[in-house]
Backbone as CSV, one residue per row, in Angstrom:
resi,resn,N_x,N_y,N_z,CA_x,CA_y,CA_z,C_x,C_y,C_z
1,MET,-74.477,19.523,77.008,-73.380,19.795,76.546,-73.166,19.374,74.971
2,PRO,-73.283,20.355,73.801,-73.927,19.602,72.402,-72.234,17.983,72.190
3,SER,-73.193,17.638,71.409,-72.074,16.357,71.119,-71.583,16.947,69.496
4,TYR,-70.582,16.826,69.676,-70.406,17.139,67.417,-69.406,15.752,67.277
5,LYS,-69.683,14.387,67.881,-69.523,13.484,67.260,-68.225,12.642,67.384
6,SER,-67.299,13.086,67.400,-66.143,13.872,66.958,-65.213,14.459,68.181
7,ALA,-63.739,14.472,68.487,-62.964,15.008,68.943,-62.606,16.338,67.589
8,GLU,-62.507,15.621,66.381,-62.339,16.998,65.214,-63.366,17.576,65.076
9,GLY,-64.540,16.684,65.808,-65.731,18.048,65.003,-66.058,19.124,66.313
10,TYR,-65.139,18.827,67.469,-65.645,20.104,68.501,-64.247,21.132,68.254
11,ARG,-63.276,20.641,67.398,-61.830,21.190,67.343,-62.654,22.669,65.618
12,SER,-63.396,21.532,65.016,-64.137,22.140,63.532,-65.200,23.390,64.103
13,HIS,-65.713,23.314,65.050,-67.155,24.055,65.636,-66.733,25.506,66.273
14,TYR,-65.095,24.819,67.500,-64.591,25.779,68.145,-63.285,26.503,67.249
15,GLN,-62.653,26.642,67.990,-61.047,27.185,67.503,-60.131,26.503,67.472
16,ASP,-60.083,26.037,66.885,-58.621,24.661,67.026,-57.046,25.498,67.825
17,VAL,-56.692,24.434,68.500,-55.845,25.334,69.537,-54.765,23.663,69.612
18,SER,-54.842,23.091,68.301,-53.776,21.947,68.281,-52.555,22.808,67.319
19,GLY,-51.347,21.901,67.852,-49.990,22.609,67.441,-48.690,21.182,67.692
20,GLN,-47.780,21.858,67.363,-46.324,20.522,67.660,-45.540,21.437,67.946
21,LEU,-44.443,21.215,68.883,-43.385,21.591,69.044,-42.033,20.516,69.188
22,THR,-41.099,21.201,68.673,-39.873,19.678,68.880,-38.864,20.376,70.064
23,ALA,-39.004,19.668,70.974,-38.399,20.343,72.283,-36.899,20.011,72.425
24,THR,-35.358,20.913,72.481,-34.808,20.904,72.839,-34.130,20.124,73.984
25,ALA,-32.826,19.911,73.904,-32.623,19.963,76.055,-31.909,21.337,76.429
26,SER,-32.370,22.124,75.385,-32.379,23.255,76.255,-33.807,24.385,76.324
27,THR,-35.111,23.527,75.998,-36.108,23.764,76.199,-36.248,24.002,77.707
28,ASP,-37.165,25.189,77.595,-37.451,25.478,79.179,-38.904,25.955,79.012
29,ASP,-39.760,26.383,80.169,-40.923,26.252,80.477,-41.445,27.305,78.563
30,THR,-42.456,26.866,78.677,-42.671,27.329,77.070,-44.581,27.458,77.147
31,THR,-44.906,28.471,77.223,-46.984,28.597,75.944,-47.031,28.057,74.921
32,LEU,-47.222,27.241,75.053,-48.140,26.045,73.758,-49.286,26.477,73.030
33,VAL,-50.102,27.313,74.057,-51.305,27.930,73.431,-51.721,29.109,74.132
34,THR,-51.752,30.426,73.386,-52.141,31.691,74.133,-53.750,31.606,74.265
35,VAL,-54.791,31.587,74.892,-56.089,32.201,75.033,-56.233,32.820,74.494
36,ARG,-57.351,33.156,73.851,-57.739,34.359,72.462,-58.031,35.296,73.864
37,ASN,-59.415,35.322,74.756,-59.661,36.358,75.566,-59.735,35.873,77.262
38,ALA,-59.980,36.781,78.144,-60.363,36.067,79.287,-61.447,35.201,79.309
39,ASN,-62.566,35.916,78.778,-63.660,35.129,78.474,-64.027,33.615,78.060
40,SER,-62.816,32.830,77.502,-62.694,32.198,76.626,-61.793,30.579,77.592
41,THR,-61.766,29.467,77.213,-61.333,28.414,77.692,-60.820,27.454,76.889
42,ILE,-59.354,26.972,76.878,-59.101,25.632,76.389,-59.432,24.700,76.804
43,PHE,-59.400,23.424,76.175,-60.097,22.143,76.427,-59.076,21.496,75.670
44,VAL,-58.594,21.033,76.377,-56.956,19.806,75.715,-57.402,18.272,75.411
45,GLN,-57.821,17.987,74.539,-58.227,16.755,73.810,-57.090,15.791,74.256
46,ARG,-55.847,15.887,73.764,-54.704,14.886,73.602,-53.588,15.272,73.598
47,VAL,-52.499,14.958,74.291,-51.367,15.322,74.211,-50.589,13.706,73.995
48,ILE,-49.693,14.399,72.839,-48.181,12.655,72.926,-47.476,13.276,73.171
49,VAL,-46.560,12.442,73.270,-44.889,13.446,73.735,-44.468,12.171,72.979
50,TYR,-42.912,12.045,72.503,-42.167,10.894,72.134,-40.920,12.025,72.565
51,ILE,-40.084,10.805,73.300,-38.609,11.373,73.858,-37.663,10.879,73.157
52,THR,-36.379,11.944,72.780,-35.337,11.336,72.621,-34.084,11.603,72.955
53,THR,-34.275,12.404,73.663,-33.004,12.277,74.977,-33.517,12.326,76.124
54,ASP,-33.274,11.612,76.715,-34.023,11.292,78.549,-32.767,12.040,79.049
55,ALA,-33.065,12.455,80.336,-32.709,13.373,81.566,-33.448,12.902,82.842
56,ALA,-32.745,13.197,83.881,-33.208,13.190,85.638,-34.972,14.172,85.686
57,VAL,-35.197,14.928,84.956,-36.346,15.725,84.702,-37.794,15.059,84.317
58,SER,-38.625,16.703,84.379,-39.840,15.940,84.358,-40.389,17.218,83.363
59,TRP,-41.606,16.734,82.604,-42.938,17.972,81.647,-43.632,17.433,82.575
60,SER,-44.484,18.664,83.148,-45.729,18.825,83.153,-46.993,19.660,82.098
61,PHE,-48.090,19.290,82.219,-49.248,20.329,80.870,-50.037,20.260,82.054
62,GLU,-50.206,21.851,81.973,-50.785,22.724,82.885,-51.311,24.169,82.116
63,ASP,-52.162,24.710,82.699,-52.680,25.872,82.780,-51.533,26.959,83.538
64,SER,-52.003,28.248,83.081,-50.880,29.292,83.528,-51.707,29.966,85.069
65,ALA,-52.759,29.146,85.337,-52.923,30.088,86.861,-52.194,29.901,88.196
66,ASN,-52.052,30.749,88.379,-51.301,30.722,90.175,-51.522,29.293,90.762
67,THR,-52.411,28.985,90.528,-52.779,27.522,91.433,-53.134,26.839,89.954
68,PRO,-52.249,26.253,89.098,-52.598,25.660,87.768,-53.203,24.701,88.187
69,ILE,-53.951,23.862,86.931,-54.873,22.936,86.247,-53.801,22.070,85.979
70,LYS,-53.041,20.632,86.375,-52.468,19.610,85.896,-53.150,18.706,84.476
71,VAL,-52.586,18.592,83.314,-53.252,17.959,82.814,-53.234,16.852,82.511
72,CYS,-51.099,16.786,82.009,-50.697,15.342,82.265,-49.145,15.447,82.906
73,LYS,-48.668,14.626,83.105,-47.573,14.597,83.100,-46.497,13.633,82.753
74,VAL,-45.313,13.845,82.234,-43.740,13.245,81.616,-43.227,12.749,82.656
75,SER,-42.332,12.131,83.232,-42.312,11.483,84.502,-41.141,11.612,84.769
76,THR,-40.212,11.786,85.422,-38.512,11.970,85.585,-37.926,10.871,84.982
77,SER,-37.194,11.154,84.317,-36.306,10.193,83.346,-37.142,9.433,82.437
78,PRO,-37.996,9.300,81.635,-38.420,8.534,80.985,-38.557,7.780,80.195
79,GLY,-37.151,7.858,79.498,-36.077,7.003,79.109,-36.250,7.043,77.425
80,VAL,-34.820,6.960,76.694,-35.157,7.481,75.020,-36.140,6.507,74.619
81,ASP,-36.651,7.107,73.019,-37.897,6.373,72.831,-38.759,6.035,73.068
82,THR,-39.344,6.603,73.974,-40.746,5.988,74.889,-41.382,7.376,74.082
83,ARG,-43.028,6.511,74.455,-43.936,8.214,73.755,-44.889,7.604,74.747
84,TRP,-45.792,8.844,75.055,-46.500,8.782,76.235,-47.459,9.566,75.496
85,ASP,-49.049,8.845,76.039,-50.464,9.534,75.484,-50.704,9.412,75.997
86,PHE,-51.563,10.905,75.679,-52.823,11.233,76.641,-53.852,11.422,76.208
87,ASP,-54.778,10.929,76.453,-56.184,10.810,75.993,-57.211,11.088,77.271
88,PHE,-57.859,12.702,76.492,-58.853,13.246,77.178,-60.604,13.136,76.781
89,GLY,-60.784,12.071,75.850,-61.815,11.990,74.686,-62.110,13.040,74.122
90,ASP,-63.674,12.780,73.633,-63.860,13.987,72.539,-64.410,15.722,73.060
91,ILE,-64.484,15.719,74.727,-64.988,16.754,75.048,-63.510,17.477,75.561
92,GLY,-62.504,16.973,75.961,-61.239,16.968,76.700,-61.244,17.831,77.712
93,HIS,-60.081,18.188,78.448,-59.974,18.514,80.024,-59.768,19.801,79.732
94,SER,-60.498,20.625,80.433,-60.800,22.051,80.403,-59.704,22.377,81.363
95,LEU,-59.459,23.765,80.914,-58.420,24.277,81.673,-58.905,25.792,82.293
96,THR,-58.300,26.384,83.359,-58.951,27.604,83.854,-58.806,28.607,82.837
97,GLU,-60.428,28.839,83.100,-61.287,30.016,82.115,-59.842,31.521,82.129
98,GLY,-59.626,31.845,80.534,-58.720,32.812,80.928,-57.316,32.299,80.529
99,LYS,-56.875,30.851,80.954,-55.698,30.969,80.685,-54.515,29.956,79.820
100,ASN,-53.652,30.401,79.972,-52.828,29.614,78.896,-52.462,28.229,78.709
101,PHE,-52.219,27.062,77.804,-52.079,25.750,78.195,-50.004,26.388,78.209
102,VAL,-49.655,25.297,79.067,-48.391,25.688,78.544,-47.283,24.228,79.257
103,LEU,-45.870,24.054,78.428,-45.211,23.186,79.150,-44.502,23.510,80.347
104,ASN,-44.418,23.211,81.224,-43.259,23.187,82.650,-42.454,22.252,82.915
105,VAL,-41.322,22.472,82.562,-40.294,21.805,82.853,-39.541,21.882,83.966
106,SER,-39.065,20.378,84.817,-38.956,20.635,86.258,-36.846,21.648,86.033
107,ALA,-36.404,20.855,84.683,-35.246,21.479,84.652,-35.061,20.850,83.046
108,THR,-34.284,22.431,82.557,-33.896,21.650,81.045,-33.098,20.258,81.184
109,GLY,-33.100,19.123,79.442,-32.473,18.274,79.300,-32.779,17.557,78.688
110,LEU,-34.605,17.106,79.115,-34.918,16.393,77.428,-35.291,16.957,76.768
111,ALA,-35.656,15.918,75.611,-35.627,16.366,74.386,-36.620,15.402,73.606
112,GLY,-37.598,15.909,72.417,-38.747,15.507,71.933,-39.335,15.953,71.486
113,SER,-40.670,15.332,71.067,-41.203,15.918,69.802,-42.871,15.805,70.475
114,ILE,-43.370,17.380,70.932,-44.605,17.096,71.434,-45.931,17.600,70.521
115,SER,-47.285,17.136,70.538,-48.288,17.218,69.869,-49.150,17.020,70.376
116,TRP,-50.154,17.990,70.647,-51.283,18.544,71.220,-52.906,18.351,70.066
117,TYR,-53.654,18.345,70.682,-55.468,18.588,70.307,-55.975,19.175,71.512
118,GLY,-56.555,20.291,70.654,-57.672,20.529,71.824,-58.396,22.041,70.904
119,TYR,-58.969,22.383,71.796,-59.891,23.803,70.987,-60.126,24.964,72.331
120,SER,-60.564,25.511,72.025,-60.895,26.869,72.975,-62.242,27.660,72.013
121,LYS,-63.033,28.066,73.159,-64.180,28.365,73.244,-64.579,29.441,74.217
122,LEU,-65.925,30.237,74.005,-66.321,31.195,74.720,-66.849,30.661,75.999
123,THR,-66.961,30.645,77.080,-67.335,30.242,78.202,-68.011,30.796,79.251
124,SER,-67.822,32.017,79.072,-68.563,33.147,79.810,-69.331,34.751,78.740
125,ALA,-69.863,35.667,79.522,-70.705,36.370,78.278,-69.614,37.964,78.466
126,VAL,-69.584,37.809,77.630,-68.320,39.457,76.960,-69.400,40.690,76.850
127,ALA,-68.911,41.694,77.774,-69.707,42.835,78.110,-69.919,43.349,76.579
128,VAL,-70.545,43.725,76.377,-70.527,44.682,75.262,-71.279,46.031,75.592
129,GLY,-70.279,46.851,75.311,-70.816,48.245,75.496,-71.940,49.070,74.382
130,THR,-72.640,50.279,75.232,-73.742,50.381,75.527,-73.542,51.893,74.525
131,THR,-74.532,52.635,73.595,-74.681,54.016,72.875,-75.743,54.509,73.803
132,ASN,-75.386,55.745,74.777,-76.624,56.459,75.627,-77.240,57.396,73.950
C-alpha cells in the first residue's frame, strides 16, 4: 500500500469522510458516514470523544455489517468531562467493504462531542457496461 506520509495525505488523496457530531442525551444509533458505493471501504484514522453528560451506557463505533467490525468503544459510565482518543495511525482501521460507519449506543443518556477522521477509497473493481 502506498504511503502518503501522513494521515492528512490519505484524506487528501482519497475521499475525506471526517466529521463531527454533537450528541445529546437523546441521541440514539446514528450513521456517521455513509459509504459512497458497495465497492468502497471506509478507513477510520482517529475518533475523539468528549463526554459532557454521564450515564450508565456506552457508545460503540463500528460498521453497519450484520456482524460488525468494532473500531472502538467508550465504556459504560465514562464520567463527565472525560476525553477518549482512539488513534489508528495514518492508514487507519478498515471497515467492511460497502458498509457505513455508525455510532451504536447501548441506550440513550450520554452526551458529548464526537470527532472522527478518515477516508473512503475504492477497494474492488467496478463492473463497467459494454456496448454491443
